Z-matrix of the N, CA and C atoms (Angstrom, degrees):
N
C 1 1.443
C 2 1.520 1 109.27
N 3 1.307 2 115.81 1 147.10
C 4 1.454 3 121.40 2 -175.92
C 5 1.510 4 109.92 3 -101.91
N 6 1.321 5 117.11 4 135.34
C 7 1.464 6 118.85 5 -179.91
C 8 1.506 7 111.26 6 -107.24
N 9 1.317 8 114.38 7 151.77
C 10 1.450 9 123.11 8 178.39
C 11 1.517 10 108.65 9 -129.66
N 12 1.312 11 117.68 10 139.49
C 13 1.452 12 121.48 11 175.16
C 14 1.518 13 108.87 12 -123.53
N 15 1.317 14 116.61 13 125.16
C 16 1.455 15 119.76 14 -178.68
C 17 1.533 16 110.44 15 -78.01
N 18 1.322 17 116.61 16 128.97
C 19 1.461 18 122.85 17 174.55
C 20 1.519 19 107.12 18 -131.90
N 21 1.311 20 117.80 19 105.47
C 22 1.470 21 124.55 20 -175.52
C 23 1.518 22 109.90 21 48.45
N 24 1.357 23 117.65 22 -122.59
C 25 1.462 24 120.32 23 -175.29
C 26 1.515 25 112.61 24 -90.04
N 27 1.331 26 117.33 25 3.83
C 28 1.456 27 120.37 26 178.95
C 29 1.516 28 110.03 27 -128.51
N 30 1.317 29 116.43 28 171.32
C 31 1.449 30 121.92 29 178.49
C 32 1.519 31 108.61 30 -129.07
N 33 1.307 32 115.90 31 153.23
C 34 1.456 33 121.38 32 177.33
C 35 1.518 34 108.14 33 -106.25
N 36 1.311 35 115.45 34 126.12
C 37 1.457 36 121.87 35 -176.59
C 38 1.516 37 109.80 36 -115.89
N 39 1.310 38 117.59 37 129.93
C 40 1.460 39 122.09 38 175.93
C 41 1.525 40 107.48 39 -83.79
N 42 1.333 41 116.56 40 121.40
C 43 1.473 42 119.47 41 -171.29
C 44 1.522 43 114.15 42 -116.48
N 45 1.335 44 118.29 43 -13.27
C 46 1.448 45 117.68 44 -179.96
C 47 1.516 46 112.90 45 179.81
N 48 1.334 47 114.85 46 174.19
C 49 1.461 48 121.81 47 177.81
C 50 1.521 49 108.94 48 -136.63
N 51 1.317 50 116.58 49 136.23
C 52 1.456 51 121.57 50 178.37
C 53 1.527 52 108.31 51 -81.09
N 54 1.318 53 116.13 52 105.97
C 55 1.469 54 120.68 53 -171.30
C 56 1.520 55 111.91 54 -75.82
N 57 1.335 56 116.73 55 -49.67
C 58 1.462 57 120.69 56 -179.01
C 59 1.518 58 109.20 57 -163.53
N 60 1.332 59 115.71 58 158.85
C 61 1.465 60 120.05 59 177.68
C 62 1.531 61 108.94 60 -67.78
N 63 1.342 62 115.25 61 147.44
C 64 1.462 63 120.54 62 -177.87
C 65 1.533 64 109.01 63 -130.72
N 66 1.324 65 116.80 64 117.25
C 67 1.455 66 120.10 65 179.59
C 68 1.519 67 112.26 66 75.18
N 69 1.330 68 115.71 67 -166.42
C 70 1.463 69 121.11 68 -175.22
C 71 1.516 70 113.43 69 -106.67
N 72 1.334 71 117.77 70 -0.16
C 73 1.466 72 120.47 71 -173.60
C 74 1.530 73 113.68 72 -103.56
N 75 1.339 74 116.57 73 18.02
C 76 1.458 75 119.50 74 174.91
C 77 1.514 76 115.26 75 84.62
N 78 1.334 77 117.45 76 18.91
C 79 1.463 78 120.79 77 179.39
C 80 1.530 79 110.55 78 -86.36
N 81 1.338 80 115.64 79 167.48
C 82 1.465 81 121.61 80 -178.49
C 83 1.521 82 111.17 81 -133.63
N 84 1.318 83 115.81 82 141.05
C 85 1.456 84 119.46 83 163.75
C 86 1.525 85 106.19 84 -73.17
N 87 1.326 86 115.51 85 133.35
C 88 1.462 87 120.55 86 -170.73
C 89 1.523 88 111.52 87 -116.43
N 90 1.327 89 115.75 88 129.49
C 91 1.467 90 121.01 89 170.72
C 92 1.518 91 107.36 90 -94.60
N 93 1.321 92 116.74 91 119.18
C 94 1.457 93 121.07 92 -174.93
C 95 1.522 94 111.88 93 -84.81
N 96 1.355 95 115.82 94 135.64
C 97 1.451 96 122.36 95 171.94
C 98 1.530 97 110.12 96 -113.70
N 99 1.317 98 117.49 97 15.57
C 100 1.448 99 122.53 98 -177.51
C 101 1.516 100 110.23 99 -133.44
N 102 1.316 101 116.27 100 149.54
C 103 1.458 102 121.46 101 175.72
C 104 1.521 103 111.29 102 -90.61
N 105 1.332 104 117.16 103 -0.10
C 106 1.471 105 121.47 104 -177.98
C 107 1.529 106 111.09 105 -125.51
N 108 1.333 107 117.68 106 62.23
C 109 1.468 108 119.42 107 -176.59
C 110 1.527 109 113.66 108 -63.18
N 111 1.334 110 117.66 109 -33.54
C 112 1.465 111 119.72 110 -179.97
C 113 1.526 112 111.29 111 -65.97
N 114 1.316 113 116.67 112 -30.31
C 115 1.464 114 121.30 113 177.86
C 116 1.524 115 110.98 114 -79.33
N 117 1.322 116 116.74 115 -46.30
C 118 1.464 117 120.60 116 -173.55
C 119 1.520 118 112.83 117 -76.50
N 120 1.338 119 117.31 118 -27.52
C 121 1.459 120 120.24 119 -176.56
C 122 1.524 121 111.79 120 -115.34
N 123 1.320 122 116.10 121 35.54
C 124 1.451 123 120.74 122 175.27
C 125 1.531 124 109.42 123 -67.55
N 126 1.314 125 117.93 124 149.16
C 127 1.460 126 121.20 125 179.77
C 128 1.529 127 110.72 126 -54.75
N 129 1.323 128 116.02 127 130.75
C 130 1.459 129 121.18 128 179.62
C 131 1.510 130 114.09 129 93.95
N 132 1.333 131 118.67 130 -8.36
C 133 1.464 132 121.47 131 179.51
C 134 1.529 133 110.09 132 -63.93
N 135 1.329 134 116.33 133 136.30
C 136 1.460 135 122.46 134 178.74
C 137 1.520 136 108.96 135 -93.42
N 138 1.326 137 116.44 136 126.75
C 139 1.456 138 121.62 137 -178.29
C 140 1.519 139 110.01 138 -116.91
N 141 1.316 140 116.06 139 132.78
C 142 1.460 141 120.90 140 171.51
C 143 1.523 142 108.49 141 -83.38
N 144 1.319 143 116.19 142 161.85
C 145 1.455 144 121.37 143 -176.69
C 146 1.520 145 111.51 144 -120.46
N 147 1.323 146 115.80 145 132.95
C 148 1.462 147 121.20 146 171.28
C 149 1.525 148 106.17 147 -103.36
N 150 1.331 149 115.52 148 101.44
C 151 1.466 150 122.48 149 -177.50
C 152 1.526 151 108.68 150 -137.30
N 153 1.323 152 117.74 151 163.47
C 154 1.478 153 119.46 152 177.42
C 155 1.522 154 110.84 153 -61.50
N 156 1.316 155 116.29 154 153.91
C 157 1.462 156 121.00 155 179.14
C 158 1.522 157 112.46 156 -62.35
N 159 1.318 158 116.84 157 -22.17
C 160 1.459 159 121.11 158 -179.96
C 161 1.535 160 112.16 159 -81.46
N 162 1.320 161 117.02 160 -9.69
C 163 1.465 162 120.74 161 -178.35
C 164 1.529 163 110.57 162 -73.05
N 165 1.337 164 118.36 163 142.67
C 166 1.470 165 120.44 164 175.94
C 167 1.526 166 112.32 165 -66.15
N 168 1.321 167 116.70 166 -11.81
C 169 1.465 168 121.73 167 179.70
C 170 1.529 169 112.83 168 -94.20
N 171 1.329 170 117.02 169 -2.35
C 172 1.470 171 120.04 170 -176.80
C 173 1.529 172 110.45 171 -59.50
N 174 1.329 173 116.13 172 129.77
C 175 1.460 174 121.60 173 178.89
C 176 1.514 175 114.78 174 81.56
N 177 1.336 176 117.72 175 0.63
C 178 1.457 177 120.91 176 -178.31
C 179 1.528 178 111.29 177 -101.75
N 180 1.316 179 115.66 178 169.94
C 181 1.464 180 122.13 179 174.93
C 182 1.520 181 108.69 180 -123.18
N 183 1.332 182 115.49 181 163.31
C 184 1.456 183 121.31 182 175.81
C 185 1.529 184 108.29 183 -129.89
N 186 1.332 185 115.48 184 161.08
C 187 1.457 186 121.22 185 -176.57
C 188 1.523 187 109.93 186 -119.94
N 189 1.321 188 115.95 187 133.22
C 190 1.465 189 120.68 188 -179.87
C 191 1.526 190 109.72 189 -70.42
N 192 1.336 191 115.90 190 128.06
C 193 1.458 192 121.25 191 172.97
C 194 1.522 193 109.80 192 -94.82
N 195 1.348 194 115.07 193 -42.85
C 196 1.464 195 118.79 194 -178.78
C 197 1.527 196 109.95 195 -169.62
N 198 1.321 197 115.67 196 146.80
C 199 1.463 198 122.25 197 171.45
C 200 1.521 199 107.37 198 -115.67
N 201 1.321 200 116.54 199 119.56
C 202 1.459 201 121.25 200 179.07
C 203 1.516 202 110.25 201 -116.06
N 204 1.323 203 115.18 202 159.97
C 205 1.458 204 120.44 203 177.80
C 206 1.520 205 108.91 204 -120.60
N 207 1.321 206 116.17 205 126.72
C 208 1.450 207 122.29 206 174.55
C 209 1.522 208 106.42 207 -111.79
N 210 1.333 209 115.50 208 104.48
C 211 1.462 210 121.52 209 -168.16
C 212 1.527 211 107.14 210 59.37
N 213 1.315 212 118.87 211 -114.08
C 214 1.467 213 120.29 212 178.61
C 215 1.526 214 112.03 213 -107.26
N 216 1.319 215 117.92 214 7.85
C 217 1.464 216 121.19 215 -176.14
C 218 1.531 217 111.34 216 -97.24
N 219 1.339 218 117.74 217 123.22
C 220 1.465 219 120.15 218 176.34
C 221 1.522 220 110.95 219 -77.90
N 222 1.328 221 115.82 220 135.80
C 223 1.463 222 121.77 221 178.02
C 224 1.528 223 107.30 222 -126.20
N 225 1.319 224 115.62 223 126.38
C 226 1.460 225 121.49 224 -174.53
C 227 1.524 226 111.39 225 -107.03
N 228 1.344 227 115.35 226 133.82
C 229 1.457 228 122.25 227 174.09
C 230 1.534 229 107.97 228 -110.55
N 231 1.334 230 116.17 229 131.83
C 232 1.455 231 122.24 230 179.39
C 233 1.522 232 109.73 231 -115.23
N 234 1.328 233 116.83 232 143.29
C 235 1.452 234 120.92 233 -177.08
C 236 1.528 235 112.30 234 -65.83
N 237 1.328 236 116.44 235 -25.27
C 238 1.466 237 120.20 236 -178.14
C 239 1.530 238 112.64 237 -83.50
N 240 1.321 239 118.03 238 -9.74
C 241 1.465 240 121.90 239 -177.26
C 242 1.521 241 109.87 240 -117.08
N 243 1.316 242 115.72 241 107.98
C 244 1.457 243 120.32 242 -176.86
C 245 1.518 244 113.32 243 -108.62
N 246 1.319 245 118.11 244 -5.54
C 247 1.463 246 120.00 245 176.57
C 248 1.520 247 109.65 246 -151.23
N 249 1.307 248 115.25 247 169.13
C 250 1.462 249 120.80 248 -174.77
C 251 1.522 250 112.58 249 -65.83
N 252 1.333 251 118.17 250 -33.95
C 253 1.461 252 120.30 251 -179.67
C 254 1.523 253 111.56 252 -60.52
N 255 1.326 254 116.10 253 -42.38
C 256 1.466 255 120.12 254 177.49
C 257 1.528 256 109.96 255 -68.44
N 258 1.327 257 115.83 256 -42.09
C 259 1.461 258 120.13 257 -179.20
C 260 1.524 259 111.76 258 -59.57
N 261 1.329 260 116.94 259 -38.20
C 262 1.465 261 120.49 260 -178.78
C 263 1.526 262 112.38 261 -59.89
N 264 1.324 263 117.53 262 -26.70
C 265 1.472 264 120.99 263 -179.48
C 266 1.525 265 112.10 264 -77.31
N 267 1.335 266 116.90 265 -10.24
C 268 1.464 267 120.65 266 -178.36
C 269 1.527 268 113.50 267 -109.74
N 270 1.320 269 116.42 268 -3.46
C 271 1.462 270 119.75 269 -178.37
C 272 1.533 271 110.60 270 -58.02
N 273 1.313 272 115.81 271 138.31
C 274 1.474 273 126.58 272 -179.41
C 275 1.524 274 113.23 273 81.78
N 276 1.327 275 118.46 274 -0.01
C 277 1.465 276 120.52 275 177.35
C 278 1.529 277 110.28 276 -66.41
N 279 1.319 278 115.93 277 141.38
C 280 1.465 279 122.37 278 173.73
C 281 1.527 280 107.64 279 -91.16
N 282 1.325 281 116.70 280 135.85
C 283 1.459 282 121.76 281 -178.12
C 284 1.524 283 110.51 282 -101.20
N 285 1.340 284 115.70 283 132.12
C 286 1.458 285 122.01 284 -177.47
C 287 1.521 286 110.00 285 -125.80
N 288 1.339 287 116.30 286 148.38
C 289 1.463 288 120.29 287 173.65
C 290 1.522 289 109.02 288 -130.66
N 291 1.325 290 116.14 289 146.74
C 292 1.458 291 121.89 290 174.02
C 293 1.522 292 108.07 291 -93.37
N 294 1.315 293 116.25 292 130.93
C 295 1.463 294 121.20 293 178.54
C 296 1.523 295 108.46 294 -130.34
N 297 1.339 296 118.35 295 151.56
C 298 1.462 297 120.59 296 177.85
C 299 1.526 298 110.80 297 -58.19
N 300 1.330 299 115.28 298 142.47
C 301 1.465 300 120.15 299 -178.07
C 302 1.520 301 112.37 300 -58.67
N 303 1.347 302 117.23 301 -30.92
C 304 1.459 303 119.88 302 -177.21
C 305 1.525 304 112.62 303 -95.68
N 306 1.329 305 117.39 304 12.22
C 307 1.457 306 119.19 305 179.05
C 308 1.513 307 110.90 306 -64.38
N 309 1.321 308 115.64 307 138.05
C 310 1.463 309 121.34 308 177.17
C 311 1.520 310 107.49 309 -94.08
N 312 1.324 311 116.42 310 126.96
C 313 1.460 312 120.51 311 -179.39
C 314 1.517 313 110.30 312 -114.25
N 315 1.322 314 115.45 313 145.68
C 316 1.457 315 121.24 314 176.01
C 317 1.519 316 111.24 315 -94.55
N 318 1.319 317 116.32 316 5.12
C 319 1.453 318 120.02 317 -178.53
C 320 1.521 319 111.12 318 -71.13
N 321 1.331 320 114.81 319 140.94
C 322 1.448 321 120.17 320 174.93
C 323 1.526 322 109.11 321 -86.13
N 324 1.316 323 115.75 322 153.37
C 325 1.466 324 121.39 323 177.45
C 326 1.514 325 112.42 324 54.56
N 327 1.336 326 116.50 325 45.28
C 328 1.464 327 121.14 326 177.44
C 329 1.522 328 108.72 327 -131.83
N 330 1.338 329 115.66 328 127.45
C 331 1.457 330 120.69 329 -177.68
C 332 1.514 331 110.30 330 -140.74
N 333 1.322 332 115.75 331 156.29
C 334 1.449 333 121.27 332 170.08
C 335 1.528 334 108.32 333 -77.96
N 336 1.332 335 115.26 334 151.38
C 337 1.463 336 118.52 335 176.63
C 338 1.523 337 111.42 336 -55.04
N 339 1.338 338 115.81 337 -44.24
C 340 1.463 339 118.62 338 -175.28
C 341 1.530 340 111.81 339 -67.45
N 342 1.337 341 117.99 340 -18.06
C 343 1.462 342 120.07 341 175.28
C 344 1.524 343 110.93 342 -76.49
N 345 1.318 344 116.86 343 -27.73
C 346 1.463 345 121.08 344 -177.64
C 347 1.521 346 112.57 345 -86.84
N 348 1.338 347 115.75 346 -36.61
C 349 1.464 348 119.67 347 -179.37
C 350 1.529 349 109.72 348 -65.60
N 351 1.329 350 115.26 349 128.48
C 352 1.459 351 120.56 350 -179.51
C 353 1.520 352 113.79 351 100.88
N 354 1.330 353 117.44 352 -12.34
C 355 1.457 354 119.45 353 179.33
C 356 1.525 355 111.21 354 -67.81
N 357 1.317 356 115.41 355 141.26
C 358 1.456 357 120.64 356 177.11
C 359 1.533 358 108.99 357 -77.91
N 360 1.310 359 116.16 358 137.71
C 361 1.464 360 121.60 359 -176.75
C 362 1.529 361 109.18 360 -99.87
N 363 1.340 362 115.35 361 123.27
C 364 1.459 363 121.30 362 -176.01
C 365 1.514 364 109.88 363 -112.51
N 366 1.333 365 114.98 364 129.45
C 367 1.469 366 121.00 365 176.10
C 368 1.521 367 108.61 366 -131.78
N 369 1.307 368 116.91 367 123.38
C 370 1.470 369 121.87 368 -178.32
C 371 1.524 370 110.96 369 51.69
N 372 1.361 371 115.54 370 45.00
C 373 1.468 372 123.72 371 176.88
C 374 1.531 373 113.47 372 67.87
N 375 1.325 374 117.39 373 11.82
C 376 1.462 375 121.72 374 179.81
C 377 1.522 376 109.10 375 -121.02
N 378 1.349 377 116.79 376 134.64
C 379 1.456 378 120.36 377 177.47
C 380 1.525 379 109.55 378 -74.30
N 381 1.340 380 116.01 379 124.28
C 382 1.465 381 119.91 380 -176.16
C 383 1.523 382 112.99 381 -113.72
N 384 1.330 383 117.47 382 -6.79
C 385 1.456 384 118.94 383 179.91
C 386 1.505 385 112.24 384 169.14
N 387 1.321 386 115.69 385 -163.81
C 388 1.463 387 122.09 386 -177.17
C 389 1.518 388 109.30 387 -142.95
N 390 1.337 389 116.77 388 142.75
C 391 1.456 390 121.58 389 177.47
C 392 1.533 391 108.61 390 -73.40
N 393 1.340 392 116.76 391 125.33
C 394 1.464 393 120.07 392 -178.78
C 395 1.527 394 112.73 393 -108.38
N 396 1.343 395 116.90 394 -19.43
C 397 1.470 396 120.36 395 175.18
C 398 1.519 397 109.04 396 -169.12
N 399 1.336 398 115.03 397 170.11
C 400 1.458 399 121.65 398 176.18
C 401 1.522 400 107.84 399 -121.97
N 402 1.331 401 116.97 400 123.53
C 403 1.465 402 121.96 401 178.45
C 404 1.529 403 108.80 402 -100.09
N 405 1.337 404 116.21 403 129.43
C 406 1.453 405 120.94 404 -178.79
C 407 1.528 406 109.19 405 -108.78
N 408 1.320 407 116.03 406 105.24
C 409 1.451 408 121.45 407 179.69
C 410 1.522 409 109.44 408 -105.42
N 411 1.334 410 118.09 409 159.18
C 412 1.460 411 119.82 410 -179.93
C 413 1.523 412 113.30 411 -57.37
N 414 1.341 413 116.87 412 -35.82
C 415 1.459 414 120.05 413 -176.06
C 416 1.522 415 112.89 414 -82.62
N 417 1.331 416 117.19 415 -36.28
C 418 1.464 417 120.78 416 -178.91
C 419 1.520 418 109.61 417 -168.33
N 420 1.334 419 114.61 418 169.58
C 421 1.459 420 120.66 419 176.62
C 422 1.526 421 108.96 420 -98.76
N 423 1.324 422 115.58 421 147.72
C 424 1.460 423 121.14 422 -178.61
C 425 1.520 424 110.34 423 -127.15
N 426 1.328 425 116.29 424 138.25
C 427 1.459 426 122.02 425 172.51
C 428 1.525 427 107.66 426 -95.35
N 429 1.324 428 116.53 427 122.02
C 430 1.461 429 120.17 428 175.55
C 431 1.522 430 107.93 429 -85.26
N 432 1.316 431 116.24 430 113.05
C 433 1.468 432 122.30 431 -176.17
C 434 1.519 433 109.41 432 -108.03
N 435 1.309 434 115.78 433 121.30
C 436 1.466 435 121.01 434 178.53
C 437 1.519 436 108.41 435 -89.91
N 438 1.334 437 116.55 436 117.86
C 439 1.457 438 121.92 437 177.32
C 440 1.520 439 108.73 438 -102.55
N 441 1.302 440 116.50 439 -174.56
C 442 1.463 441 120.48 440 -178.98
C 443 1.525 442 111.51 441 -64.81
N 444 1.346 443 117.26 442 -26.84
C 445 1.461 444 120.03 443 -173.43
C 446 1.524 445 115.52 444 -117.54
N 447 1.338 446 116.71 445 -16.39
C 448 1.459 447 117.70 446 -173.30
C 449 1.522 448 111.22 447 -164.09
N 450 1.333 449 114.69 448 -176.23
C 451 1.460 450 121.34 449 173.81
C 452 1.522 451 107.82 450 -114.08
N 453 1.326 452 116.39 451 126.02
C 454 1.460 453 122.43 452 -178.31
C 455 1.520 454 108.98 453 -111.30
N 456 1.328 455 117.25 454 133.72
C 457 1.455 456 122.01 455 176.01
C 458 1.525 457 108.64 456 -95.62
N 459 1.329 458 115.34 457 114.35
C 460 1.462 459 121.78 458 -175.29
C 461 1.529 460 109.80 459 -106.00
N 462 1.329 461 119.23 460 120.90
C 463 1.465 462 120.89 461 176.49
C 464 1.529 463 110.74 462 -56.72
N 465 1.323 464 116.12 463 127.86
C 466 1.465 465 121.21 464 -176.09
C 467 1.525 466 109.38 465 -88.41
N 468 1.339 467 114.54 466 73.67
C 469 1.460 468 122.23 467 178.89
C 470 1.522 469 108.62 468 -130.60
N 471 1.342 470 115.72 469 156.34
C 472 1.461 471 121.34 470 -175.28
C 473 1.518 472 113.38 471 -56.35
N 474 1.338 473 115.91 472 -38.04
C 475 1.460 474 119.01 473 -176.53
C 476 1.526 475 112.70 474 -63.66
N 477 1.348 476 116.79 475 -27.63
C 478 1.464 477 121.17 476 -177.51
C 479 1.525 478 111.92 477 -107.00
N 480 1.334 479 116.49 478 -30.27
C 481 1.473 480 121.08 479 177.71
C 482 1.529 481 107.83 480 -122.10
N 483 1.342 482 117.28 481 78.77
C 484 1.465 483 119.98 482 -174.20
C 485 1.519 484 114.61 483 -74.30
N 486 1.334 485 118.11 484 -23.46
C 487 1.464 486 119.84 485 -174.71
C 488 1.530 487 110.78 486 -135.64
N 489 1.337 488 115.69 487 125.81
C 490 1.461 489 122.31 488 170.09
C 491 1.522 490 106.36 489 -116.72
N 492 1.320 491 116.74 490 114.00
C 493 1.464 492 122.39 491 -175.88
C 494 1.529 493 108.73 492 -113.43
N 495 1.333 494 115.06 493 89.84
C 496 1.463 495 119.72 494 -177.79
C 497 1.532 496 110.91 495 -63.89
N 498 1.330 497 116.93 496 -38.61
C 499 1.460 498 121.14 497 -178.22
C 500 1.520 499 111.84 498 -58.00
N 501 1.331 500 116.20 499 -44.14
C 502 1.468 501 120.29 500 -178.40
C 503 1.522 502 112.59 501 -96.87
N 504 1.360 503 116.22 502 5.20
C 505 1.461 504 121.77 503 175.68
C 506 1.523 505 113.13 504 58.77
N 507 1.332 506 115.54 505 42.76
C 508 1.463 507 120.14 506 179.10
C 509 1.526 508 110.77 507 -137.41
N 510 1.322 509 115.02 508 155.76
C 511 1.457 510 120.54 509 165.60
C 512 1.525 511 106.83 510 -128.05
N 513 1.314 512 115.59 511 144.64
C 514 1.458 513 121.02 512 178.69
C 515 1.515 514 108.56 513 -103.51
N 516 1.328 515 116.70 514 131.36
C 517 1.458 516 120.75 515 179.57
C 518 1.524 517 110.33 516 -118.10
N 519 1.326 518 114.81 517 146.53
C 520 1.466 519 122.10 518 174.28
C 521 1.531 520 106.92 519 -130.29
N 522 1.329 521 116.73 520 69.40
C 523 1.466 522 121.39 521 -173.17
C 524 1.523 523 112.77 522 -71.84
N 525 1.334 524 116.53 523 155.60
C 526 1.459 525 119.58 524 174.42
C 527 1.522 526 109.68 525 -67.81
N 528 1.308 527 115.53 526 156.80
C 529 1.467 528 120.46 527 -179.56
C 530 1.518 529 110.14 528 -56.58
N 531 1.334 530 115.54 529 133.26
C 532 1.457 531 120.56 530 176.33
C 533 1.511 532 115.23 531 99.98
N 534 1.349 533 117.56 532 -17.93
C 535 1.466 534 118.83 533 -176.63
C 536 1.528 535 111.41 534 -65.39
N 537 1.324 536 116.94 535 -43.38
C 538 1.462 537 120.80 536 179.79
C 539 1.525 538 111.90 537 -97.33
N 540 1.336 539 117.25 538 -8.86
C 541 1.460 540 119.35 539 -176.02
C 542 1.518 541 113.54 540 -99.44
N 543 1.340 542 118.73 541 -4.16
C 544 1.462 543 121.02 542 -174.83
C 545 1.525 544 112.50 543 -57.81
N 546 1.348 545 116.29 544 -44.61
C 547 1.467 546 119.79 545 -178.57
C 548 1.519 547 110.68 546 -65.23
N 549 1.331 548 116.57 547 -41.33
C 550 1.459 549 120.82 548 179.91
C 551 1.529 550 110.23 549 -61.77
N 552 1.340 551 117.74 550 -41.97
C 553 1.457 552 120.89 551 178.88
C 554 1.525 553 110.81 552 -63.22
N 555 1.338 554 116.71 553 -39.80
C 556 1.469 555 120.71 554 179.80
C 557 1.516 556 110.63 555 -65.05
N 558 1.346 557 115.79 556 -39.90
C 559 1.463 558 119.75 557 -179.53
C 560 1.518 559 110.22 558 -65.84
N 561 1.355 560 117.00 559 -38.18
C 562 1.460 561 119.93 560 179.31
C 563 1.521 562 110.06 561 -62.80
N 564 1.345 563 116.22 562 -42.31
C 565 1.462 564 120.47 563 179.53
C 566 1.518 565 110.70 564 -63.91
N 567 1.332 566 116.71 565 -40.74
C 568 1.464 567 121.08 566 -179.37
C 569 1.519 568 110.69 567 -63.99
N 570 1.355 569 116.72 568 -38.98
C 571 1.457 570 120.90 569 179.39
C 572 1.515 571 110.62 570 -63.38
N 573 1.344 572 116.58 571 -40.68
C 574 1.457 573 120.17 572 -179.44
C 575 1.537 574 110.26 573 -65.43
N 576 1.348 575 116.36 574 -42.80
C 577 1.465 576 119.19 575 179.97
C 578 1.519 577 111.30 576 -64.23
N 579 1.352 578 116.76 577 -39.82
C 580 1.465 579 120.09 578 179.92
C 581 1.516 580 110.67 579 -64.23
N 582 1.357 581 115.88 580 -43.17
C 583 1.452 582 120.64 581 -178.95
C 584 1.532 583 111.02 582 -63.78
N 585 1.365 584 115.08 583 -44.35
C 586 1.459 585 118.46 584 -179.86
C 587 1.515 586 111.77 585 -61.78
N 588 1.341 587 115.54 586 -39.71
C 589 1.462 588 119.50 587 -179.74
C 590 1.512 589 112.31 588 -66.01
N 591 1.336 590 116.80 589 -35.19
C 592 1.461 591 120.95 590 -178.43
C 593 1.504 592 110.90 591 -69.10
N 594 1.340 593 116.37 592 -34.53
C 595 1.461 594 118.92 593 -179.16
C 596 1.517 595 110.40 594 -75.97
């Protein structure tokens, strides 16, 4: 699933990750987070970088030189990387692009954060809570769902969130056992301890 973060009149979209250096000319094997690579990685496109603060690339941008395909594998060339030594310093970086807030995208499974916040969460045809925010972590995105008793962090992946219905303001979840029941189990244990202590 693709995440969007609203920043004033534009949004920041995560479009890919530099998996590893490829060849000797500073290219990268690219993991795509977008369904529109030809649009996002057009020559001259400016990409922001999500890297650790200790990285020499922190706070900098890079420019697309070319996106090539080797069989089915996308390989990205950046104007700032002319050899493998430089490329090695950028491996694992997340690539971000700023797009106008009103841009129309043909990408599937892509939403703005503000479109997700407030959606009612449905599990087994029963409303169990509401999305209160979206957390973007390096490993995955999480939907913070406020239930009657707690806040649950739900991995924003197809297997757990198969349906996002913006029109009806709902998302359907199929969480693994225990994700929504953890608090209830803790409360049951607490009740037993309180009862035992009273006796």
